[in-house]
C-alpha positions as a printed NumPy array, in Angstrom:
array([[ -8.88 ,  17.724,  18.244],
       [ -7.615,  16.144,  14.995],
       [-10.646,  14.436,  13.125],
       [ -9.391,  12.786,  10.535],
       [ -7.11 ,  10.249,  13.1  ],
       [ -9.974,   8.258,  13.711],
       [-10.912,   7.624,  10.144],
       [-10.09 ,   4.342,   8.164],
       [ -7.882,   4.062,   5.123],
       [-10.846,   4.067,   2.464],
       [-11.935,   6.593,   4.766],
       [ -9.285,   9.105,   4.612],
       [ -8.541,   8.007,   0.966],
       [-12.068,   9.048,   0.123],
       [-12.115,  12.099,   1.701],
       [ -8.453,  13.282,  -0.227],
       [-10.059,  12.542,  -3.503],
       [-13.156,  14.637,  -2.56 ],
       [-10.805,  17.077,  -1.806],
       [ -8.521,  16.877,  -4.773],
       [-12.044,  17.739,  -6.749],
       [-12.356,  20.659,  -4.495],
       [-15.758,  18.78 ,  -3.188],
       [-15.835,  19.305,   0.305],
       [-15.917,  15.996,   2.433],
       [-19.443,  15.197,   4.228],
       [-17.336,  13.326,   6.706],
       [-15.576,  16.635,   7.778],
       [-19.007,  18.079,   8.547],
       [-20.815,  21.268,   6.823],
       [-19.439,  22.664,   4.107],
       [-17.221,  27.004,   5.147],
       [-20.134,  28.627,   4.639],
       [-19.61 ,  30.245,   0.548],
       [-17.388,  27.354,   0.137],
       [-19.194,  26.251,  -3.117],
       [-18.603,  30.521,  -4.357],
       [-15.126,  30.554,  -3.46 ],
       [-12.48 ,  30.372,  -6.565],
       [-10.095,  26.442,  -6.876],
       [ -7.277,  28.193,  -5.775],
       [ -5.486,  31.695,  -5.95 ],
       [ -5.263,  33.907,  -9.29 ],
       [ -1.788,  36.532,  -8.64 ],
       [ -4.8  ,  39.165,  -7.944],
       [ -6.343,  37.021,  -4.735],
       [ -2.389,  36.383,  -4.034],
       [ -2.438,  39.909,  -3.141],
       [ -5.759,  40.73 ,  -1.687],
       [ -5.097,  37.497,   0.464],
       [ -8.543,  36.624,  -1.004],
       [-10.142,  33.082,   0.707],
       [ -9.875,  29.955,  -2.264],
       [-10.259,  26.797,  -2.292],
       [ -7.172,  25.357,  -1.404],
       [ -6.915,  27.173,   1.972],
       [ -8.953,  24.834,   2.911],
       [ -9.302,  22.122,   1.183],
       [ -4.58 ,  21.327,   1.312],
       [ -4.442,  21.637,   4.879],
       [ -6.308,  18.482,   5.831],
       [ -5.212,  17.055,   2.024],
       [ -1.29 ,  17.204,   3.473],
       [ -3.128,  15.236,   6.482],
       [ -3.671,  12.944,   5.142],
       [ -0.589,  12.661,   3.288],
       [  0.555,  11.842,   6.43 ],
       [ -1.767,   8.993,   7.953],
       [ -1.527,   7.007,   4.849],
       [  0.866,   5.982,   2.074],
       [  1.221,   7.234,  -1.466],
       [  0.193,   3.87 ,  -2.972],
       [ -2.698,   3.627,  -0.703],
       [ -4.089,   6.6  ,  -1.918],
       [ -3.594,   6.341,  -5.536],
       [ -5.033,   3.162,  -4.842],
       [ -7.721,   4.606,  -4.134],
       [ -7.81 ,   6.536,  -7.199],
       [ -7.   ,   3.859,  -9.473],
       [-10.011,   1.364,  -8.471],
       [-12.87 ,   4.293,  -8.009],
       [-12.106,   6.769, -10.285],
       [-10.369,   4.046, -13.454],
       [-12.444,   1.317, -12.149],
       [ -9.269,  -1.314, -12.489],
       [ -9.438,  -4.652,  -9.949],
       [ -6.572,  -4.381,  -7.377],
       [ -4.189,  -7.715,  -9.388],
       [ -4.393,  -4.49 , -12.405],
       [ -3.326,  -1.392,  -9.632],
       [ -0.743,  -3.488,  -7.943],
       [  0.961,  -4.371, -11.754],
       [  0.863,  -0.701, -12.52 ],
       [  2.438,  -0.037,  -9.088],
       [  5.383,  -2.629,  -9.47 ],
       [  6.131,  -2.228, -13.27 ],
       [  6.185,   2.295, -12.954],
       [  5.174,   4.428,  -9.606],
       [  6.814,   3.009,  -6.662],
       [  8.263,  -1.66 ,  -7.379],
       [ 11.919,  -2.625,  -8.203],
       [ 11.609,  -0.611, -11.832],
       [ 10.304,   2.205, -10.911],
       [ 12.918,   5.486, -12.423],
       [ 14.986,   2.32 , -13.276],
       [ 12.97 ,   0.857, -16.305],
       [ 10.049,   1.478, -18.624],
       [  7.741,  -1.246, -18.639],
       [  9.102,  -1.946, -22.07 ],
       [ 11.884,  -3.1  , -21.822],
       [ 10.927,  -4.159, -19.12 ],
       [  8.51 ,  -7.379, -21.201],
       [ 11.362,  -7.148, -24.199],
       [ 14.214,  -8.631, -21.835],
       [ 11.318, -10.933, -20.603],
       [ 11.301, -12.693, -23.758],
       [ 14.753, -12.627, -24.605]])
């Protein structure tokens, strides 16, 4: 049984964000015992001795969510809830930078300078 498959996109984005900042999402039930005392991710010593980290718990959750939710929706959540952008501001940012028509083709400054010519 996969508890995240029945959640909304908004819920999945919120869970992804919590995992990304090492918080345990309450939507997934009880926090693993000792979770708050674990290191965030392994260094060479922890890796060598297979010491459990928060990354060991949250990484599989985040990878599952990435299969269900687009990068655009994850970034929309981040921009609206963390950066306090409006949806329109996010859409403009997305269009001009990440995944829109100008992704990797034109810099934003070049785009606007061509409009002014």
